[in-house]
N, C-alpha and C positions, 0 to 999 in steps of 0.2 A: 723362528726367524721370518720376518716379512721382507721380501726382496731378495733377488738372486742375481743382481748386477755385479759390477766390478768390485765394489767394496765388500760384498758378501763373502768372497773368498778369504779376505783378510780377517773378517770377523769370525768365520767358521774355524780358521786356523787358530785364532786366539782362544776360542772356546775349547778346542781340542787339547790345549795345554792344561786345562783344569781337571783336577781329580774329583771335584765336588759338584760338577755340573754336566749336563748332557743336553745337546740340541736334539729334540725328539721330532721336530717337524719343520718344514720350510714351505713358504707359499710365494707365488709370483703369478701375475696374470698370464705370463708365458710359461706354460707347464713344462715345456722342454728345458728351459733354463733352470727351473726349480729342480727338475729331475736330475739334470746334469750335476748340479751342486750336491744333491742328496747322494748320488753315487760317489762323487769325489770325496765326500767327508763322512760317509756312512750314516746319513740321516734317514730315519726309518720311514717317515711319512711325508707325502708331497700333496700340496693343495694349490688351488688357484684363487682362493678367497680366504682372507684373514679371519673373518667372522666364523666361517665353517671350521677353520683350523682350530681356533681357540675353543669352540664348543666341543670339538672332538677330542682334543688331547688334554685340555684343562691344565695348562702349564703354570709354573710359578711366575714366569716372566716372559716377556717378548722382547726380542732385539729387532728394532725397526731399521732396516737398511734400504728401504724403498726410496724412490726419488722424493725430493723435498715436497712436491705438491701433494703427496699422499700422507705426509707425516701427521698433520693435525687430525685427519679423519681416522687414521689407524690408532692414534693415541686415544681418541674417544672410544673406539671399539674396545680397546684393551681395558680402559678405565671402567667402562660400564660392566665389564666382567670381573673386575677386581684383580686384574693381572698387572703386576709391576712392569715398568717400561725402561728400556735402554733405547734411546733414539739418536740416530745419526744427526749431526749438525748439517745445515741450520735447522733448528727446531721447527720453524715456520717461515713462510716467505717474508713476513714483516714482523717488527717488534709488537705491534698491536695484536696480531693474530696469536703470537706466542704468549703474550700476557693474558689474553682471553682464555687460551687453553690452560694456562697455569691456574687461573681462578676456577675454571670448570671442573678440573680433576682434583682440586685441593680436598684432602681428606679421604679420597677414594683409593688412590694408589700412590706409590713412590715413582718418581720419574728422574732419571739421570740422562743428561745429554752426552753422547759419545763425542767428547772434545778431546782427541788424543794427543794434540800437539804438546800440551804441557806435560804429558807423560813421556816425551822423548828424553833420551838419556842426557843430552847436552843441557837441556833446560832444568832437569832435576838436579844436576851437579851445581848449576848456577844458583838455584834456589837454596840448596844446602849451604853454599858459601854465604849467601845473604843471611840465612837463619843463624849461622854460626858467627856472624859479625865480621867476617873476613873482608867484606866490601864496605862496611860502614853503612851510612844512609845513602840510598840511590840519589844521584844528582841528574844524570842524563843517560838516555839509552837510545841507540840507533839500531834498528832492525830492518834488514833488507831481504827481499825474496826475488830472485831473478830466474828466468827460464826462457828457453827459445822454442817451447813446445807449440806455439802458434805460428811459427815461421815455417813455410813449406820447404821440404827437403828437395833433393834432385828429382824425386819421383812425383813431386807435387803434394806429398803427404804432410799433414800437420800432426805431429805425434800426440799433442795434447787432445786433439779431437778424435783420435783413434782410441785413446785411453778413456776419455770421457766425452762422448759425442754430444751429450746434452748441453755442454758448454756453448755450443753454437747458437742456441736459441734463447739464452738467458739475457734479459735486459739488465739485470744486476749480476755482474760476472765476477770480476777480480776481488772486490772487497767482500761481497756476500759469500763467495764460494772458497776463496783461498785466504785472503788477508784476515778473515774472521778468526782463523787459527792464531794468527800473530797478535791480533788485538787481545785475544784471550790470554796469550802468554805474557804480554806486556802488563796487563792489569793484575795478573797473578803474581808477577815478579815485583811490580812497582806499587801496587795498591790502587785505589780508585783513581780513574783518569777521566778527563773531559776532552772531547775533540774540539780543537781551536780553529782548525782550517783543514781543507781537503781540496786536492786537485786531481782530476781524472781525465783520461783520454783513451782513444782507440786508434790503433794503427792497422790492425788485422781486419780486413774486409769480410772474413769468413765468420766473424762473430758479431752479435748485436750489441753486447755490453762492453764496458770498459775493460781494456787489457793492460793498462798501466795506471798507477795512482801514487800519490804522496799524501800522507796524513800527519798532521802535527797535533800532539796531545800534551796536556798538562795535568800534573798531579798537585798535591798540596805543597810539596817541596822539590819536585822534580819535573822534568819534561822529557818527551820522547818523539822521535820521528819514525814513521813506518813507510817504507817505499816498496812497491811491488811492480813487476813487469813480466808478463807472460810471452812477450815478443822481443826479448833482448838479444841481439846478435852476439855471437861468441860465447854464449852460456850454454850449459847442458839443457836438453829438452825437458828433463825432469826438474822441478823447482828445487833450488838450493837456498839455504838461509845463511845470513851473516849477522851476528849480534855483537855489539860492544856496549857494555854497561859500565859507566863510571860512577863510583861511589866516593864517599869522603875518606875511605881508607884504602881503596884499591880499585882495580879494573878487572872485569871479566870479559873475555873475548872468545867467541865461537866462530870458527871459519874452517871450511873444508871438513876434515874429520877430527879436528882438534878443538878442545875447549881448554882455556887457560885462565889461571888466576894470577894476577900480578899485584903484589903488595909488598910487605916487608920480606916475604919469601914467595918464590914463584912455584906454581904447580901446573903441570900440563898433563892432560888425559887424552889418549888417542882412542877414537871410537871407530867401529866398522859400521857406518850408517847404512851402507848398501845391504850388507848381510843382515842387519837388524831392523830393516824397514818395518816389518810387521810387529816388532816388539812393543811399540807404543800402543797399537791396537790391542794387543794381548794384555798390556798393563792396565789399560782402561777397563777392559772386560773383567779382568781379575779383581780390580777395585770394586766394580759393580757387584760381582758375585759375593765378595767378602762382606761388603756393606749390607747386602740382603741377608746374609747369614747372621751377622752381628747386630743388625738394626742401627748401625752407626750412619752418620750423614754421608751422602755422596759428595765428593769433592766438587763435581760439576753438576750439582742438582739444578732443577729448573730455575730456582730463584737466583743462584749464582750466574747461570747462563744468560738470564735476562739482562744482566749488566753488560755482558759482551755484545748481545744483540742491540742494546741501546747505543753502544759505540758505533756499530755498523750503521744504524739508522741515522745517527748524527753525522757520520761521514758523508752519507749520501745527501743529507739535507744541506750540508755546507759546501758540497763539491761544486767546483767550477771547472770548465774544460781547461786543460793545460794549453798555454799559448804554443803555436807551432811556427817555426821560422819559415 
C-alpha cells in the first residue's frame, strides 16, 4: 500500500476481510504514520519510498491511497515493475493527465480505479431493480449530496477539514473530490451521459475551491440533475445522499437509511449505513482481488473511469458562478 492517510485505514480494513490476499508492506513519506498503520493492521514492512518498497517485496499488486498529486507518478513506478494497480480516485488531477497515464501503461499492467460509491448497498439494490426490469427505462434521476462539514461549530472547528485537511487548498473541490462519486453512480445507473450545464459557488472562506454546485446531465433517453453542498445548514457534518430515479415502470427512492421500489408492488429495504460505512471500500477491494485471480475485467477499470473523469472535466468547463442575492 502506498499512503497512510485517512483512507488507508478503510482500505486496510477491507483487505483484512479477504482470505486470498495479504498486505505485506506500506509506505508513506511520513514514516511514523506508515508505522502506526502497520502496527494497527499487522503489516510486516514499512517504507518511506514506493520504489524501494516494490523492489524489496515484489508484490502482485499495489493499492495507491496517497494524495491525488502522487497518483500518476506512483502508477508509473508500479507499471514499470509490472505490478498491477488499484488507485484511489481521482486517478489524476485532470482528464488529460489520466488519459496520458492510460496510454502509457497500456499492455504493461492492469489498473482499477477505487471508485467505491457504486459499490454502496443502496445503489447496488437500485441497479438490480434496473437490471430486472422493475423500473423500466430510466426517464429522470435526481441525486443530491448535502453536508454541513464546512460550517464552523461552536469551537470554530470545521469537521470536514479535520477529516480531510487537504480540502482547504484544492482549487477544484466539490466536483472533483466528492461529486465525482455521484457522477460515476449516475452514468453506471443511467448509461452514457453528457453535461449540459453546471453552476458552482463558494460560501466557506476556509477553502479555495467550490463548496456547492448544480450539474444538469442528459443521456439518450433520460436526464439527470446532481446537486451538492458541503456547507448546507441543518444537515449532518458527514455527507448524505438522496436519490430519486423515475422509470417508465416505477420509481426508486433512496433517502436516510431506506431504499424503496415503487411500481405495481412496493419493496422497502432498511440499511445501517453508519455501521456499514466501510463495506463499499471492502467490496471494491474484493472485486479487484477477485478479478486479478480470475483475469476478468474490472468494473471500474481505467477506461471506464475515464468516462467519469470526462464528466468532471465538462462540468468545470461549463461551470458559471451561481448568482447570489
